[in-house]
C-alpha positions as CSV (number, residue, x, y, z in Angstrom):
1,M,74.6,128.3,124.6
2,K,77.8,127.5,122.7
3,S,80.9,129.2,124.2
4,C,83.4,130.4,121.7
5,L,86.7,132.3,122.0
6,L,87.7,134.7,119.3
7,A,91.4,135.8,119.3
8,L,93.2,138.8,118.0
9,P,96.9,139.8,118.3
10,W,95.9,143.4,119.2
11,H,93.1,145.2,120.8
12,L,89.7,145.4,119.3
13,C,89.3,149.1,119.8
14,R,92.0,149.8,117.2
15,T,91.0,151.2,113.8
16,G,91.1,148.7,110.9
17,G,89.1,146.4,108.7
18,V,90.0,143.2,110.5
19,N,88.8,144.6,113.7
20,E,85.4,145.5,112.1
21,V,85.0,142.0,111.0
22,V,85.7,140.6,114.5
23,K,83.7,143.3,116.2
24,S,80.7,142.6,114.1
25,L,81.0,138.9,114.6
26,L,81.2,139.3,118.4
27,F,78.2,141.5,118.6
28,R,76.1,139.3,116.5
29,L,77.1,136.1,118.3
30,K,76.0,137.8,121.5
31,E,72.8,139.1,120.1
32,S,71.8,135.7,118.8
33,R,71.6,134.3,122.3
34,K,72.9,131.0,120.9
35,Y,76.5,131.8,121.6
36,D,78.6,133.1,124.6
37,P,81.6,134.8,123.0
38,V,84.8,135.8,124.7
39,L,87.6,137.9,123.2
40,L,91.2,136.9,123.7
41,V,93.9,139.6,123.1
42,T,97.2,137.8,122.5
43,S,99.3,140.8,123.3
44,N,99.6,143.4,126.1
45,D,97.7,145.9,124.0
46,R,95.2,146.9,126.7
47,D,92.2,149.3,126.8
48,E,90.4,148.5,130.1
49,A,87.9,151.4,129.7
50,W,86.8,149.9,126.3
51,D,86.6,146.4,127.8
52,A,84.3,147.5,130.6
53,S,81.7,149.0,128.2
54,Q,81.3,145.8,126.2
55,V,78.7,142.9,126.6
56,F,81.3,140.2,126.1
57,P,84.4,139.7,128.3
58,T,87.9,140.4,127.1
59,V,90.9,138.4,128.5
60,Y,94.6,138.8,127.8
61,E,97.3,136.2,127.4
62,M,100.7,137.1,125.8
63,L,101.1,134.4,123.0
64,P,104.3,135.4,121.0
65,G,105.4,133.1,118.4
66,P,108.6,130.9,118.8
67,F,110.6,133.1,116.5
68,E,109.4,136.6,117.4
69,G,112.0,139.0,118.6
70,R,115.4,140.4,117.7
71,S,117.2,137.2,118.3
72,R,115.4,134.1,116.9
73,L,117.3,131.7,119.2
74,H,116.5,133.8,122.3
75,A,112.8,134.0,121.2
76,L,112.7,130.2,120.7
77,G,114.2,129.6,124.2
78,S,111.8,132.0,125.8
79,F,108.9,130.4,124.0
80,L,109.9,126.8,125.2
81,Y,110.6,128.0,128.7
82,R,107.3,129.7,129.1
83,L,105.2,127.1,127.2
84,P,104.1,124.8,130.2
85,A,102.8,127.7,132.3
86,R,101.2,129.3,129.3
87,M,99.4,126.1,128.4
88,L,98.2,125.7,132.0
89,R,96.7,129.2,131.9
90,L,95.0,128.6,128.6
91,R,93.6,125.3,129.7
92,R,92.2,127.0,132.9
93,L,90.6,129.7,130.6
94,L,89.1,127.2,128.3
95,L,87.7,125.2,131.1
96,Q,86.4,128.1,133.2
97,K,84.6,129.7,130.2
98,Q,83.6,126.3,129.0
99,I,85.0,127.1,125.5
100,Q,84.0,124.7,122.8
101,L,85.4,126.6,119.8
102,V,88.5,128.8,119.3
103,N,88.5,131.2,116.4
104,P,91.7,133.2,116.0
105,H,91.7,136.0,113.5
106,F,95.0,137.0,111.9
107,P,96.5,133.6,113.1
108,H,100.1,133.1,114.0
109,P,102.3,130.2,115.4
110,G,101.9,131.6,118.9
111,L,98.5,129.9,118.9
112,L,100.0,126.5,118.8
113,P,99.4,125.9,122.5
114,F,95.7,125.4,121.7
115,V,96.6,122.6,119.2
116,W,98.9,121.0,121.7
117,L,96.2,121.1,124.4
118,R,93.9,119.3,122.2
119,S,96.5,116.8,121.1
120,L,97.2,116.0,124.8
121,R,93.4,115.6,125.3
122,L,93.5,118.4,127.8
123,W,90.7,120.2,125.8
124,D,88.4,118.8,123.2
125,G,87.0,121.8,121.3
126,A,87.3,122.9,117.6
127,I,89.8,125.3,116.1
128,V,88.7,127.6,113.2
129,L,91.4,129.9,111.7
130,S,90.3,133.2,110.0
131,F,92.9,134.8,107.7
132,H,92.6,138.3,106.4
133,L,95.6,138.9,104.0
134,G,98.9,139.9,105.5
135,D,98.7,136.8,107.8
136,A,98.5,134.4,104.9
137,H,101.4,136.1,103.1
138,I,103.5,136.1,106.3
139,A,103.0,132.3,106.5
140,D,103.9,131.9,102.8
141,S,107.2,134.0,103.3
142,T,108.5,131.6,106.1
143,R,111.2,128.9,105.6
144,G,112.7,126.0,107.6
145,V,111.3,125.2,111.1
146,E,109.1,128.2,111.1
147,R,107.4,127.0,107.9
148,K,106.9,123.6,109.5
149,L,105.1,125.2,112.4
150,W,102.8,127.0,110.1
151,Q,102.1,123.7,108.3
152,Y,101.3,122.0,111.6
153,L,99.0,124.9,112.6
154,L,97.1,124.8,109.3
155,G,97.0,121.0,109.3
156,S,95.5,120.9,112.8
157,A,92.7,123.4,112.1
158,D,89.2,122.0,111.7
159,Q,88.3,124.8,109.4
160,I,90.2,127.7,107.7
161,I,88.2,130.8,106.6
162,C,89.3,133.4,104.0
163,P,87.4,136.5,102.9
164,S,88.2,135.8,99.2
165,D,89.2,132.8,97.0
166,D,92.4,134.6,96.1
167,L,93.7,134.1,99.6
168,Y,93.7,130.3,99.2
169,Q,96.9,130.3,97.1
170,P,99.5,131.4,99.7
171,L,97.9,129.0,102.3
172,L,98.0,126.1,99.8
173,R,101.6,126.8,99.1
174,V,102.3,126.4,102.7
175,A,100.0,123.4,103.4
176,P,98.7,121.8,100.2
177,G,96.8,119.3,102.3
178,C,94.4,121.9,103.8
179,R,92.4,122.5,100.6
180,E,89.2,120.6,101.7
181,R,89.2,122.6,104.9
182,L,89.2,126.0,103.2
183,A,86.1,128.1,103.1
184,T,85.3,131.6,101.8
185,I,83.2,134.0,103.9
186,N,83.1,137.4,102.2
187,N,83.3,140.5,104.4
188,G,80.0,142.4,105.0
189,V,79.1,145.9,105.8
190,D,76.9,147.9,108.2
191,F,74.5,149.0,105.6
192,E,72.5,151.3,107.9
193,L,75.5,153.0,109.2
194,C,77.1,153.7,105.8
195,S,73.7,154.9,104.4
196,S,73.3,157.5,107.1
197,R,73.7,161.2,106.5
198,P,75.2,163.0,109.5
199,V,74.2,166.6,110.1
200,E,77.6,167.5,111.5
201,P,80.6,166.4,109.6
202,H,83.4,165.0,111.7
203,R,86.8,166.8,111.2
204,F,86.1,167.3,107.5
205,P,88.7,169.7,106.1
206,S,87.1,173.1,105.6
207,E,89.2,173.7,102.5
208,L,87.2,171.0,100.7
209,D,83.8,172.5,101.4
210,G,81.7,172.8,98.4
211,R,84.3,171.1,96.2
212,P,84.0,167.7,94.4
213,V,85.8,165.3,96.7
214,I,87.6,162.1,95.8
215,L,87.7,160.0,98.9
216,S,90.0,157.1,99.5
217,V,90.1,154.9,102.6
218,G,93.0,152.6,103.5
219,A,96.1,152.3,105.7
220,F,99.0,154.6,104.9
221,E,101.2,152.0,103.3
222,E,102.6,151.5,99.7
223,R,100.2,148.6,98.9
224,K,97.2,150.9,99.0
225,G,98.3,152.9,96.0
226,H,97.5,156.4,97.4
227,Q,100.5,157.8,95.4
228,T,98.8,156.7,92.2
229,L,95.7,158.8,93.0
230,M,97.9,161.9,93.9
231,H,99.6,161.6,90.5
232,A,96.2,161.3,88.9
233,L,94.7,164.3,90.5
234,P,96.5,167.1,88.4
235,Q,95.1,165.4,85.3
236,V,91.6,165.4,86.8
237,R,92.0,169.1,87.8
238,Q,92.7,170.1,84.2
239,R,88.9,169.6,83.6
240,V,87.5,169.7,87.1
241,V,89.7,172.5,88.5
242,D,88.3,172.4,92.1
243,A,88.5,168.7,92.6
244,G,90.2,167.6,95.8
245,L,91.5,164.3,97.3
246,L,90.9,163.2,100.9
247,V,92.6,160.0,102.3
248,L,91.6,158.4,105.5
249,G,94.1,155.9,107.1
250,T,96.4,154.7,109.7
251,G,100.1,154.3,110.0
252,R,102.5,157.2,110.5
253,P,105.8,156.1,108.8
254,Y,104.5,155.9,105.2
255,L,102.3,158.9,105.7
256,Q,105.5,161.0,105.7
257,E,106.3,159.8,102.2
258,L,102.8,160.8,101.0
259,E,103.2,164.2,102.6
260,K,106.5,164.7,100.8
261,L,104.9,163.7,97.5
262,R,102.1,166.1,98.0
263,S,104.6,169.0,98.4
264,E,106.5,167.8,95.3
265,L,103.3,167.8,93.3
266,G,102.2,171.2,94.6
267,L,99.0,169.8,95.9
268,E,98.9,171.2,99.5
269,G,95.6,172.9,99.1
270,S,94.0,169.8,97.3
271,V,95.2,166.7,99.1
272,F,94.3,166.1,102.7
273,F,95.2,163.1,105.0
274,L,93.4,162.2,108.2
275,Q,94.6,159.6,110.6
276,D,92.7,157.2,112.9
277,I,89.1,158.2,112.1
278,P,86.7,156.3,114.3
279,H,84.7,153.8,112.2
280,D,81.4,155.2,113.4
281,K,82.3,158.6,112.0
282,L,82.9,157.3,108.4
283,P,79.5,158.4,107.2
284,S,80.6,161.9,107.7
285,Y,83.1,161.5,104.9
286,L,81.2,159.1,102.7
287,S,78.3,161.6,102.6
288,R,80.5,164.5,101.5
289,A,82.3,162.7,98.7
290,R,81.6,162.5,95.0
291,V,83.5,159.4,94.2
292,F,85.4,156.7,96.1
293,A,88.8,155.7,94.6
294,L,91.2,153.0,95.8
295,A,94.4,152.3,93.8
296,T,95.3,149.3,95.8
297,R,97.6,146.4,94.7
298,S,96.0,143.7,96.6
299,E,92.9,143.3,98.9
300,T,90.7,140.5,100.5
301,F,87.2,141.4,99.5
302,C,87.8,145.1,100.4
303,L,85.6,146.3,103.3
304,A,86.3,150.0,102.3
305,I,84.8,149.5,98.8
306,L,81.8,147.8,100.3
307,E,81.2,150.7,102.7
308,A,81.5,153.3,99.9
309,G,79.1,151.2,97.9
310,A,76.6,151.0,100.6
311,A,76.7,154.8,100.9
312,G,75.8,155.0,97.2
313,L,79.2,156.4,96.1
314,P,80.5,155.5,92.6
315,V,83.6,153.4,93.0
316,V,86.8,153.3,91.0
317,S,89.4,150.8,91.9
318,T,92.0,148.4,90.4
319,R,91.9,144.9,88.8
320,A,93.7,143.7,91.9
321,P,93.1,140.4,93.8
322,G,90.3,140.9,96.3
323,V,88.8,143.7,94.3
324,I,87.8,141.8,91.1
325,E,85.7,139.6,93.3
326,V,83.9,142.6,94.7
327,L,83.3,144.9,91.6
328,K,82.1,144.1,88.1
329,D,83.6,146.6,85.7
330,G,81.0,148.9,84.1
331,I,78.2,147.2,86.2
332,T,78.9,148.0,89.8
333,G,82.0,150.1,89.5
334,Q,85.0,151.0,87.3
335,L,88.2,149.0,87.3
336,V,91.6,150.3,86.2
337,E,94.9,148.6,85.8
338,I,97.2,148.7,88.9
339,G,99.5,151.8,88.9
340,D,97.6,153.3,85.8
341,V,97.7,157.0,86.6
342,A,96.1,158.0,83.4
343,G,93.5,155.3,83.7
344,F,92.4,156.6,87.2
345,A,92.3,160.1,86.1
346,K,90.0,159.0,83.1
347,A,87.7,156.9,85.3
348,I,87.3,159.6,88.0
349,L,86.5,162.2,85.3
350,R,84.0,159.9,83.8
351,V,82.2,159.8,87.2
352,L,82.5,163.6,87.9
353,E,81.3,164.5,84.3
354,N,78.5,161.9,83.8
355,P,76.6,161.9,87.2
356,S,73.6,160.0,85.7
357,E,75.6,157.1,84.5
358,A,77.7,157.0,87.7
359,A,74.5,157.0,89.8
360,A,73.0,154.1,87.8
361,V,76.3,152.0,88.4
362,A,76.5,153.1,92.1
363,N,72.8,152.0,92.6
364,N,73.6,148.5,91.1
365,F,76.3,148.1,93.6
366,R,74.3,149.4,96.4
367,A,71.4,146.9,95.7
368,E,73.9,144.0,95.5
369,I,75.4,144.9,98.9
370,K,72.0,145.2,100.5
371,D,70.9,141.9,99.2
372,H,74.0,139.8,99.6
373,L,76.9,141.5,101.6
374,T,75.8,142.9,104.9
375,W,77.1,141.8,108.3
376,D,73.9,139.8,108.7
377,H,74.9,137.7,105.7
378,H,78.5,137.5,106.9
379,F,77.3,136.3,110.4
380,E,75.0,133.6,109.0
381,N,77.9,132.1,107.0
382,Y,80.0,132.0,110.2
383,R,77.1,130.6,112.1
384,R,76.7,127.6,109.8
385,I,80.5,126.8,110.3
386,Y,80.3,127.3,114.1
387,D,77.2,125.0,114.3
388,R,79.1,122.1,112.8
389,F,81.5,121.8,115.7
């Protein structure tokens, strides 16, 4: 079996799309019996009870970047001081586990010791970097020495994987020479999970029972555009008076802004927010909704949209990067301009008032996902790359 190390800067038990990608990949690698996967958490974000329940081992090694911290100079000094011992520990891990391939997800310059170990011929495996959105834009936002380190990291990778073609651009601005090593592997979806119909709903707001529910799933942050949907809801309710909006997400600071907006719009009885819903409970919400809406400004082949589509929900979203690669307007969903409140209201009403048409479009999307966009398809694409090294 080929031993491979998948790395994350946080624990895998946390809620989020990146974790679902890594989790699916780890389980399928193990199930294939051709790979022996190990998870490396590059922070002190521990959950030992979760670790003990998994079929793959989880190891921890703090790998902060050379400029992470309040003082960049202090962070760089600490990075250099700890580097020799850190590299020795990583080399010991790579040799003990007989790691042949390292695949960091959400990469960062703290991973450079792997590159240097290989350069010093202390390890001879492959390095595959998997980007997911924010990481690529972080790289593109850097300057000076930090940007040079990103260029070196990208230039040293054997393969660089993105979930959508749109994500190539920020990486190419950092390291134009990496174009030939870029590859796109679209996100997949657990089709059977999303298609299920739970008998007992999980924490579903009782105030929405029996009402047409607009569901949105995405982190509580400005980029996701939840405020656009909230402004659109009163226009929807002019014709569908009992319509309600339910938003599932993570991230407390911006949620306070959304709660304030809900009060300003007088929507306390019609807009609800739920935090940190476990991924396996998602079908409880998908099965109770009438339409899925995401007013996002940017995505990378959006997993939340795929999950809604697999559940058979009509989808309304934006003509945003990472969405236009997923949805075909009028064929598998409806697309609206970013920030277009009236456009979202019109599109949502079209779904609610024309159920036959909405169902036909939703069925097109569901069939496309089943045929091309499951986690099995996602794994096969990763496997082809892993097998090359």
